[in-house]
Residue frames relative to the residue before (quaternion, step in Angstrom):
aa qw qx qy qz dx dy dz
M 1.0000 0.0000 0.0000 0.0000 0.00 0.00 0.00
S 0.4002 -0.7217 0.5145 0.2329 3.56 -0.90 0.92
S 0.3351 -0.7506 0.5360 0.1926 3.58 -1.02 0.84
S 0.5564 0.6118 -0.3904 0.4047 3.59 1.25 -0.22
A 0.6276 -0.5388 0.4004 0.3943 3.55 -1.25 0.42
P 0.4907 -0.6785 0.4540 0.3047 3.60 -0.93 0.82
Y 0.5081 -0.5984 0.5180 0.3399 3.53 -1.26 0.46
V 0.2578 -0.7845 0.5499 0.1255 3.58 -0.74 1.05
V 0.2164 -0.7593 0.6044 0.1060 3.57 -0.68 1.16
R 0.1930 -0.8168 0.5398 0.0647 3.59 -0.59 1.18
W 0.1899 -0.8459 0.4978 0.0240 3.52 -0.47 1.33
G 0.1421 -0.7072 0.6799 0.1317 3.47 -1.36 0.54
I 0.2319 -0.7960 0.5514 0.0930 3.59 -0.88 0.96
L 0.0988 -0.7703 0.6284 0.0458 3.56 -0.87 1.02
G 0.6961 0.4211 -0.3345 0.4757 3.58 -0.74 1.07
T 0.2318 -0.8021 0.5427 0.0919 3.54 -1.03 0.84
G 0.5266 0.6810 -0.3852 0.3326 3.58 1.26 0.03
W 0.7931 -0.3404 0.2466 0.4408 3.50 -1.41 -0.12
I 0.6923 0.4945 -0.3090 0.4252 3.58 0.80 -0.95
S 0.6370 0.5179 -0.3338 0.4632 3.60 1.05 -0.69
S 0.6566 0.5026 -0.3170 0.4645 3.57 0.99 -0.79
E 0.6362 0.5134 -0.3312 0.4712 3.59 1.04 -0.72
F 0.6422 0.5180 -0.3207 0.4652 3.56 0.99 -0.81
A 0.6512 0.5184 -0.3163 0.4552 3.58 0.95 -0.88
K 0.6451 0.5116 -0.3233 0.4664 3.60 0.99 -0.78
D 0.6561 0.5144 -0.3166 0.4524 3.58 0.98 -0.82
L 0.6141 0.5561 -0.3503 0.4369 3.58 1.07 -0.67
S 0.6526 0.5305 -0.3156 0.4394 3.57 1.13 -0.57
L 0.5294 0.6268 -0.4139 0.3945 3.60 1.23 -0.20
D 0.5294 -0.6404 0.4618 0.3103 3.55 -1.08 0.77
P 0.4282 -0.7164 0.4831 0.2645 3.64 -0.63 1.04
A 0.5350 0.6289 -0.4124 0.3850 3.60 1.16 -0.42
G 0.5856 0.5840 -0.3629 0.4293 3.57 1.19 -0.49
R 0.7004 0.3864 -0.2516 0.5448 3.58 1.29 -0.30
G 0.5677 -0.6177 0.3727 0.3964 3.55 1.27 0.26
V 0.5388 0.6076 -0.4020 0.4230 3.59 1.22 0.49
S 0.0557 -0.8289 0.5566 0.0000 3.58 -0.78 1.01
D 0.6837 0.5190 -0.2933 0.4209 3.61 1.18 -0.36
V 0.7468 0.2925 -0.1916 0.5657 3.61 1.28 -0.05
S 0.0117 0.7585 -0.6512 -0.0230 3.56 -1.14 0.69
H 0.3511 -0.7533 0.5308 0.1660 3.56 -1.27 0.36
A 0.0139 -0.7789 0.6269 -0.0003 3.53 -1.17 0.70
I 0.3091 -0.7193 0.5900 0.1975 3.56 -1.01 0.87
V 0.2136 -0.8069 0.5443 0.0839 3.54 -0.62 1.18
A 0.8149 -0.0099 0.0683 0.5755 3.57 0.81 -1.03
Q 0.0091 0.7911 -0.6109 0.0283 3.54 -1.08 0.71
A 0.3498 -0.7489 0.5322 0.1831 3.53 -1.04 0.81
G 0.8817 -0.0846 0.0172 0.4639 3.54 -0.39 1.27
L 0.4958 0.6756 -0.4262 0.3407 3.62 1.19 0.26
Y 0.8027 -0.2882 0.1255 0.5068 3.52 -0.04 1.39
N 0.5124 -0.6253 0.4840 0.3349 3.60 -1.19 -0.40
T 0.2119 0.8010 -0.5214 0.2041 3.53 0.51 1.23
A 0.7725 -0.4343 0.2297 0.4023 3.54 -1.31 0.25
P 0.6483 0.5121 -0.3657 0.4287 3.68 0.82 -0.75
V 0.6510 -0.5352 0.3730 0.3880 3.55 -1.25 0.47
A 0.2630 -0.7459 0.5933 0.1500 3.57 -0.81 1.02
S 0.2068 -0.7967 0.5606 0.0910 3.55 -0.74 1.07
G 0.4903 -0.7001 0.4473 0.2635 3.55 -1.07 0.74
S 0.7966 0.1352 -0.0730 0.5846 3.59 1.23 -0.22
Y 0.6144 -0.5302 0.4269 0.3990 3.54 -1.27 0.31
E 0.6062 0.5652 -0.3480 0.4381 3.57 1.07 -0.73
A 0.6394 0.5295 -0.3264 0.4520 3.58 1.02 -0.78
V 0.6324 0.5101 -0.3296 0.4809 3.59 1.09 -0.69
R 0.6783 0.5047 -0.2964 0.4443 3.58 0.86 -0.97
S 0.7502 0.4039 -0.2172 0.4764 3.59 1.00 -0.79
H 0.4214 0.7102 -0.4729 0.3072 3.59 1.25 -0.04
P 0.4481 -0.7385 0.4289 0.2644 3.62 -0.62 1.04
D 0.7035 0.4666 -0.2758 0.4596 3.59 1.12 -0.50
V 0.5560 0.6001 -0.3935 0.4194 3.61 1.26 -0.02
D 0.2406 -0.7740 0.5743 0.1151 3.56 -0.82 1.07
I 0.8125 0.0670 0.0387 0.5778 3.56 0.93 -0.98
V 0.2632 -0.7666 0.5723 0.1249 3.54 -1.05 0.85
Y 0.2060 -0.7403 0.6293 0.1163 3.54 -0.98 0.96
I 0.1530 -0.8042 0.5726 0.0447 3.59 -0.82 1.05
G 0.0435 0.8083 -0.5806 0.0880 3.55 -0.50 1.28
T 0.3179 0.7615 -0.4931 0.2755 3.55 1.10 0.77
P 0.6877 -0.4250 0.3452 0.4767 3.65 -1.22 0.01
H 0.7046 -0.5137 0.2952 0.3905 3.56 -1.18 0.69
T 0.6864 0.5275 -0.2954 0.4042 3.57 0.87 -0.95
L 0.6853 0.4682 -0.2871 0.4783 3.60 1.21 -0.29
H 0.4521 0.7290 -0.4386 0.2680 3.58 1.21 -0.29
F 0.6845 0.5022 -0.3053 0.4313 3.57 0.79 -0.99
E 0.7249 0.4480 -0.2754 0.4450 3.58 0.66 -1.03
E 0.6707 0.4861 -0.3131 0.4647 3.59 1.00 -0.72
A 0.6417 0.5052 -0.3259 0.4761 3.59 1.01 -0.74
K 0.6407 0.5258 -0.3188 0.4598 3.57 0.98 -0.85
A 0.6729 0.4951 -0.2990 0.4612 3.59 0.90 -0.92
A 0.6531 0.5119 -0.3189 0.4580 3.61 1.00 -0.78
L 0.6522 0.4985 -0.3150 0.4764 3.58 0.97 -0.81
E 0.6503 0.5139 -0.3149 0.4625 3.57 0.99 -0.82
A 0.6626 0.4845 -0.2957 0.4886 3.57 1.20 -0.55
G 0.5680 -0.6398 0.3593 0.3727 3.56 1.29 0.09
K 0.5196 0.6365 -0.4177 0.3878 3.58 1.24 0.36
H 0.4727 -0.5895 0.5617 0.3370 3.52 -1.29 0.42
V 0.2088 -0.8139 0.5382 0.0661 3.58 -1.11 0.63
L 0.0338 -0.7164 0.6962 0.0294 3.51 -1.17 0.87
V 0.0184 -0.8207 0.5696 -0.0416 3.59 -0.45 1.21
E 0.5289 -0.6448 0.4546 0.3127 3.56 -0.96 0.89
K 0.5150 -0.6093 0.4918 0.3489 3.55 -1.20 0.49
P 0.5640 -0.2433 -0.7890 0.0112 1.52 -2.00 1.47
A 0.5539 -0.6308 0.4201 0.3446 3.58 -0.91 0.87
T 0.7837 -0.0150 0.0312 0.6202 3.56 1.05 -0.81
L 0.5666 -0.6053 0.4445 0.3392 3.57 -1.32 0.07
N 0.8068 0.0729 -0.0372 0.5852 3.60 1.21 -0.27
L 0.7004 -0.4883 0.3352 0.3984 3.55 -1.34 0.28
A 0.6307 0.5562 -0.3470 0.4151 3.59 0.94 -0.84
E 0.6580 0.4957 -0.3062 0.4770 3.57 0.96 -0.86
A 0.6464 0.5306 -0.3212 0.4443 3.57 0.94 -0.88
Q 0.6603 0.5143 -0.3136 0.4485 3.58 0.95 -0.85
V 0.6023 0.5530 -0.3512 0.4562 3.58 1.07 -0.72
L 0.6956 0.4765 -0.2806 0.4587 3.58 0.88 -0.95
V 0.6365 0.5213 -0.3311 0.4620 3.58 0.98 -0.80
D 0.6718 0.4929 -0.2972 0.4662 3.57 0.89 -0.93
L 0.6536 0.5167 -0.3105 0.4576 3.57 1.00 -0.84
A 0.6450 0.5193 -0.3197 0.4605 3.58 0.96 -0.88
K 0.6502 0.5069 -0.3179 0.4684 3.59 0.98 -0.79
S 0.6793 0.4944 -0.3013 0.4510 3.57 0.90 -0.90
K 0.7125 0.4222 -0.2418 0.5057 3.59 1.11 -0.69
Q 0.3194 -0.7586 0.4915 0.2847 3.57 1.35 -0.25
R 0.4421 0.6711 -0.4592 0.3787 3.51 0.87 1.07
F 0.5334 -0.6181 0.4886 0.3078 3.53 -1.23 0.69
F 0.0337 0.7850 -0.6162 0.0546 3.59 -0.92 0.96
L 0.0855 0.8169 -0.5571 0.1222 3.57 -0.63 1.15
E 0.3501 -0.6874 0.5962 0.2225 3.52 -1.14 0.77
G 0.4185 -0.7683 0.4403 0.2018 3.55 -0.76 1.09
V 0.2262 0.7242 -0.6132 0.2201 3.58 0.18 1.30
W 0.2377 -0.8565 0.4399 0.1278 3.54 0.31 1.32
T 0.5582 0.6464 -0.3816 0.3533 3.58 1.11 -0.67
R 0.5843 0.6111 -0.3664 0.3884 3.58 1.08 -0.66
F 0.7585 0.4113 -0.1954 0.4662 3.59 1.09 -0.67
F 0.4112 0.6994 -0.4846 0.3270 3.60 1.22 0.19
P 0.5689 -0.5852 0.4434 0.3706 3.62 -1.04 0.63
L 0.6424 0.5289 -0.3319 0.4443 3.59 1.01 -0.77
T 0.6204 0.5348 -0.3416 0.4609 3.59 1.09 -0.65
L 0.6444 0.5043 -0.3142 0.4814 3.57 1.03 -0.78
T 0.6182 0.5267 -0.3322 0.4796 3.58 1.08 -0.74
F 0.6074 0.5696 -0.3356 0.4404 3.56 1.02 -0.86
Q 0.7140 0.4417 -0.2710 0.4708 3.60 0.78 -0.95
D 0.6118 0.5390 -0.3544 0.4577 3.60 1.05 -0.68
L 0.6678 0.4966 -0.2994 0.4667 3.58 0.92 -0.89
L 0.6896 0.5014 -0.2753 0.4440 3.54 0.99 -0.90
F 0.7899 0.3435 -0.1664 0.4800 3.57 0.81 -1.02
K 0.7580 0.3602 -0.2058 0.5033 3.59 0.76 -1.02
G 0.7333 0.4254 -0.2358 0.4751 3.56 0.92 -0.90
Q 0.2050 -0.8122 0.5185 0.1718 3.58 1.21 -0.45
V 0.1774 0.8568 -0.4737 0.1003 3.57 1.10 0.71
V 0.7607 0.3065 -0.2037 0.5347 3.61 1.14 -0.41
G 0.5527 -0.5998 0.3999 0.4182 3.59 1.24 0.16
D 0.7706 -0.2724 0.2449 0.5215 3.56 -1.06 -0.80
V 0.3767 -0.7356 0.5190 0.2183 3.58 -0.70 1.09
K 0.0796 -0.8335 0.5467 -0.0050 3.57 -0.79 1.06
Q 0.8275 0.0496 0.0100 0.5592 3.59 1.03 -0.58
V 0.0955 -0.7708 0.6282 0.0451 3.53 -1.12 0.80
F 0.0830 -0.7427 0.6627 0.0488 3.53 -1.02 0.92
A 0.1185 0.7846 -0.6022 0.0877 3.59 -0.84 0.93
D 0.0068 -0.8020 0.5949 -0.0542 3.54 -0.90 1.00
F 0.0039 0.7698 -0.6381 -0.0157 3.55 -1.13 0.70
G 0.1170 0.7860 -0.5936 0.1272 3.51 -0.52 1.26
L 0.0200 -0.7734 0.6336 0.0004 3.56 -1.08 0.82
N 0.4331 -0.7206 0.4840 0.2427 3.54 -0.95 0.88
F 0.0391 0.8323 -0.5469 0.0818 3.55 0.26 1.30
L 0.6102 0.6422 -0.3603 0.2923 3.57 0.90 -0.95
C 0.7385 0.4052 -0.2379 0.4836 3.58 0.96 -0.80
K 0.6965 0.4901 -0.2616 0.4542 3.58 1.29 -0.07
I 0.7523 0.3624 -0.2013 0.5121 3.60 1.17 -0.39
P 0.5059 -0.6392 0.4749 0.3314 3.61 -1.11 0.58
E 0.6454 -0.5408 0.3767 0.3863 3.54 -1.23 0.41
T 0.6331 0.5370 -0.3252 0.4528 3.58 1.23 -0.37
H 0.4458 0.7042 -0.4500 0.3205 3.60 1.27 -0.13
R 0.5946 -0.6040 0.3965 0.3527 3.58 -1.05 0.74
L 0.6005 0.5836 -0.3584 0.4127 3.60 1.13 -0.58
L 0.7321 0.3749 -0.2202 0.5244 3.58 1.19 -0.50
N 0.5861 0.5949 -0.3528 0.4220 3.57 1.29 0.05
P 0.3420 -0.7617 0.5060 0.2162 3.63 -0.45 1.11
D 0.6199 0.5505 -0.3464 0.4390 3.61 1.12 -0.54
L 0.7108 0.3697 -0.2431 0.5468 3.58 1.29 -0.28
A 0.5202 -0.6663 0.3887 0.3664 3.57 1.29 0.50
G 0.1956 0.8079 -0.5269 0.1773 3.56 0.93 0.94
G 0.4946 0.6607 -0.4833 0.2919 3.54 -1.33 0.03
A 0.6738 -0.5438 0.3490 0.3586 3.52 -1.32 0.38
L 0.6525 0.5775 -0.3409 0.3529 3.58 0.84 -0.95
L 0.7494 0.3966 -0.2280 0.4786 3.59 0.77 -0.97
D 0.6947 0.4773 -0.2836 0.4573 3.59 1.10 -0.62
L 0.8134 0.2249 -0.0922 0.5284 3.59 0.85 -0.97
G 0.5585 0.6683 -0.3648 0.3292 3.57 1.14 -0.62
P 0.5974 0.5857 -0.3928 0.3818 3.65 0.96 -0.60
Y 0.6476 0.5433 -0.3379 0.4139 3.63 1.05 -0.57
P 0.6509 0.4552 -0.3350 0.5069 3.66 0.85 -0.73
L 0.6234 0.5427 -0.3334 0.4535 3.57 1.02 -0.83
M 0.6325 0.5531 -0.3356 0.4260 3.58 0.94 -0.86
W 0.6775 0.4899 -0.3044 0.4565 3.61 0.91 -0.88
A 0.6131 0.5233 -0.3498 0.4775 3.58 1.12 -0.57
L 0.6732 0.4886 -0.2997 0.4672 3.57 0.94 -0.85
L 0.6393 0.5241 -0.3254 0.4592 3.59 1.00 -0.81
S 0.7335 0.4495 -0.2285 0.4557 3.58 0.95 -0.91
L 0.8236 0.2667 -0.0865 0.4931 3.55 0.87 -0.98
Y 0.6865 0.4684 -0.3036 0.4659 3.61 0.73 -0.95
H 0.7559 0.3687 -0.1993 0.5030 3.58 0.93 -0.92
H 0.3835 0.7015 -0.5079 0.3207 3.60 1.21 0.20
P 0.5481 -0.6518 0.4022 0.3363 3.62 -0.76 0.95
K 0.6820 0.4909 -0.2956 0.4544 3.59 0.98 -0.77
N 0.6076 0.5512 -0.3618 0.4428 3.59 1.20 -0.27
E 0.2190 -0.8287 0.4873 0.1670 3.57 1.28 -0.44
L 0.6203 -0.5948 0.3154 0.4025 3.57 1.05 0.92
S 0.2995 0.7435 -0.5332 0.2704 3.58 1.08 0.71
P 0.4577 -0.6987 0.4655 0.2927 3.63 -0.78 0.93
P 0.5596 -0.6069 0.4345 0.3601 3.58 -1.11 0.56
E 0.2811 -0.7359 0.5918 0.1708 3.53 -1.27 0.50
N 0.8311 0.2164 -0.1467 0.4908 3.55 -1.32 0.35
A 0.1883 0.8004 -0.5387 0.1838 3.57 0.01 1.30
P 0.0417 0.8195 -0.5690 0.0540 3.60 0.48 1.14
I 0.1150 -0.7906 0.5991 0.0534 3.56 -1.16 0.61
S 0.1384 -0.7657 0.6242 0.0711 3.53 -1.15 0.72
M 0.0909 -0.8164 0.5701 0.0135 3.57 -0.92 0.94
L 0.1582 -0.7060 0.6775 0.1325 3.50 -1.30 0.60
K 0.2067 -0.8297 0.5118 0.0835 3.56 -0.50 1.20
T 0.5620 -0.5753 0.4638 0.3716 3.53 -1.24 0.46
P 0.4991 -0.6954 0.4256 0.2936 3.61 -0.90 0.84
T 0.6856 0.5094 -0.2907 0.4312 3.60 1.16 -0.46
T 0.8287 0.1825 -0.0826 0.5226 3.59 0.70 -1.04
G 0.4772 -0.7274 0.3996 0.2889 3.59 1.22 -0.24
V 0.4717 0.6325 -0.4837 0.3787 3.62 1.17 0.24
D 0.5890 -0.5920 0.4007 0.3768 3.58 -1.15 0.45
M 0.2812 -0.7504 0.5839 0.1299 3.52 -0.89 1.08
F 0.7605 0.0724 -0.0282 0.6447 3.56 1.12 -0.84
S 0.0188 0.7694 -0.6385 -0.0021 3.57 -1.10 0.75
T 0.0386 -0.7836 0.6199 -0.0166 3.56 -0.95 0.96
F 0.0975 0.8071 -0.5746 0.0944 3.58 -0.81 0.96
T 0.2446 -0.7638 0.5828 0.1310 3.54 -1.24 0.50
L 0.1421 -0.7535 0.6361 0.0863 3.53 -1.30 0.51
D 0.1901 -0.7888 0.5770 0.0933 3.59 -0.86 0.97
F 0.1225 -0.7744 0.6193 0.0425 3.55 -1.07 0.88
P 0.2548 -0.8374 0.4622 0.1424 3.60 0.18 1.29
K 0.6263 0.5553 -0.3581 0.4137 3.61 0.98 -0.72
L 0.7251 0.3886 -0.2255 0.5219 3.56 1.18 -0.58
G 0.3262 -0.7217 0.5246 0.3123 3.56 1.20 -0.43
A 0.5297 0.6441 -0.3654 0.4135 3.55 1.12 0.77
R 0.1658 -0.7739 0.6060 0.0791 3.53 -1.26 0.54
A 0.2301 -0.7268 0.6291 0.1520 3.53 -1.24 0.65
N 0.1401 -0.7650 0.6267 0.0492 3.55 -0.93 1.03
L 0.0019 0.8530 -0.5130 0.0959 3.56 -0.25 1.31
S 0.0276 0.8043 -0.5918 0.0460 3.56 -1.08 0.73
C 0.0023 0.7717 -0.6360 -0.0009 3.52 -1.29 0.47
N 0.0459 0.8028 -0.5935 0.0351 3.55 -1.18 0.51
I 0.3255 -0.7331 0.5640 0.1963 3.55 -1.29 0.42
S 0.5507 0.6397 -0.3663 0.3916 3.56 1.24 0.49
I 0.8121 0.0164 0.0446 0.5816 3.58 0.97 -0.86
A 0.5286 -0.6649 0.4316 0.3037 3.56 -1.00 0.83
S 0.5748 -0.5789 0.4572 0.3543 3.55 -1.18 0.61
P 0.6015 -0.5439 0.4228 0.4045 3.61 -1.15 0.47
K 0.4658 -0.7146 0.4506 0.2635 3.58 -0.86 0.92
D 0.6590 0.5328 -0.3217 0.4222 3.60 1.10 -0.56
V 0.8036 -0.0421 0.0255 0.5932 3.60 1.13 -0.50
C 0.0408 -0.7858 0.6171 0.0077 3.55 -0.81 1.08
V 0.7575 0.1600 -0.1184 0.6217 3.58 1.30 -0.37
R 0.0207 0.7761 -0.6295 0.0311 3.54 -0.98 0.91
V 0.0844 -0.7838 0.6151 0.0105 3.57 -0.71 1.14
Q 0.1201 -0.8346 0.5374 0.0147 3.55 -0.42 1.26
G 0.0538 -0.7855 0.6165 0.0089 3.52 -1.05 0.90
T 0.7213 -0.4524 0.3098 0.4231 3.53 -1.31 -0.01
N 0.7747 0.3299 -0.1788 0.5090 3.62 1.18 -0.48
G 0.8146 -0.0849 0.0707 0.5694 3.59 1.21 -0.03
E 0.3425 -0.7267 0.5559 0.2135 3.54 -1.26 -0.38
I 0.2699 -0.7055 0.6264 0.1923 3.53 -1.32 0.48
I 0.1164 -0.7969 0.5923 0.0258 3.55 -0.82 1.06
I 0.1360 -0.7609 0.6299 0.0760 3.55 -1.04 0.85
P 0.1918 -0.7863 0.5775 0.1069 3.61 -0.54 1.12
G 0.6742 0.5076 -0.3531 0.4040 3.57 -1.30 0.04
G 0.6875 -0.4324 0.3468 0.4691 3.57 -0.65 -1.13
P 0.5186 -0.6794 0.4212 0.3034 3.62 -0.98 0.73
S 0.6407 0.5460 -0.3365 0.4221 3.60 1.17 -0.37
R 0.8003 0.1222 -0.0471 0.5852 3.58 1.15 -0.59
P 0.0134 -0.8421 0.5391 -0.0117 3.60 0.55 1.14
Q 0.1638 -0.7974 0.5749 0.0828 3.55 -1.07 0.74
K 0.7961 0.1520 -0.0765 0.5807 3.57 1.28 -0.16
L 0.1696 -0.7344 0.6465 0.1180 3.53 -1.26 0.64
V 0.1395 -0.7649 0.6230 0.0854 3.55 -1.05 0.77
I 0.1465 -0.7885 0.5942 0.0606 3.58 -0.76 1.08
R 0.0681 -0.7833 0.6178 0.0131 3.53 -0.81 1.06
R 0.1240 -0.7887 0.6002 0.0491 3.56 -0.71 1.10
Y 0.4201 -0.7136 0.5068 0.2397 3.53 -0.84 1.03
T 0.1986 -0.7575 0.6095 0.1233 3.55 -1.17 0.63
S 0.6745 -0.5148 0.3505 0.3964 3.55 -1.30 0.24
T 0.6830 0.4797 -0.2915 0.4674 3.59 1.20 -0.30
D 0.5472 -0.6480 0.3652 0.3839 3.59 1.27 0.47
S 0.5609 0.5177 -0.4293 0.4827 3.57 1.16 0.58
F 0.2975 -0.7605 0.5435 0.1944 3.59 -1.21 -0.21
S 0.3401 -0.6749 0.6071 0.2454 3.51 -1.35 0.40
E 0.2102 -0.8148 0.5367 0.0620 3.58 -1.07 0.71
N 0.0209 -0.7678 0.6403 -0.0071 3.55 -1.09 0.87
E 0.2104 -0.7844 0.5720 0.1153 3.56 -1.14 0.63
Y 0.1151 -0.7400 0.6583 0.0758 3.53 -1.27 0.65
E 0.1253 -0.8208 0.5561 0.0375 3.57 -0.73 1.06
E 0.5612 -0.5861 0.4676 0.3505 3.54 -1.19 0.61
E 0.3875 -0.7236 0.5215 0.2330 3.58 -0.90 0.93
């Protein structure tokens, strides 16, 4: 444990919705609870987020230009992510932007190039990647070789939104980039990338052949169901991914990573896993099972 004073990361918050408020509350938690002693967090400026102690700013520009802000968190609707992230980087701030970081590859490339030119940190906020259980998952898969050669990934994320939200909700609004793919799709995609793209034998080779099929809502036309696949020729492996806003994913398995000697199963939800189940195949067509739980 370091005895020196921690480095204080000073945040500016853009967005007034639920996700921004949840992020702000999490920043107030003591990092020591995660075993971290060299970094702490402080919210310096926020645009319209309730009436709390940090300075409330009247505009996003005021947050970006605040001299005490080191990094900007962007929790606005999807369609604003690109322009707000670009403006923050141009203002010399580091950026953490909620998923999806952008609506397309061209926008993402602009932000990546800009962050490099400004020498600023730029990250898409997919928190699941940093869970201890996620790190355990990759250690078991790559170092432990617990399932042998990985050949197939199934990942699904479904939530029953349709019967709970009005038609005016941003999730059903095509002008706000609504639909299942951009809201829930990043999580199944993440498990495919963790399992296959980052597999040492894949050597960071991009996936090939990425067809997608959608079933759209009859009223607003956003995708209600989306199913897509990714092929990784170096591994001889495929990811089969799906998401929807109509029905919840099965509780017993939302992610299944299959290999030549077994499989890793993640029950519950793919965005906040709390347990891994390892099944090893035996010569009698049965399997042995072990579990790893989030601490």
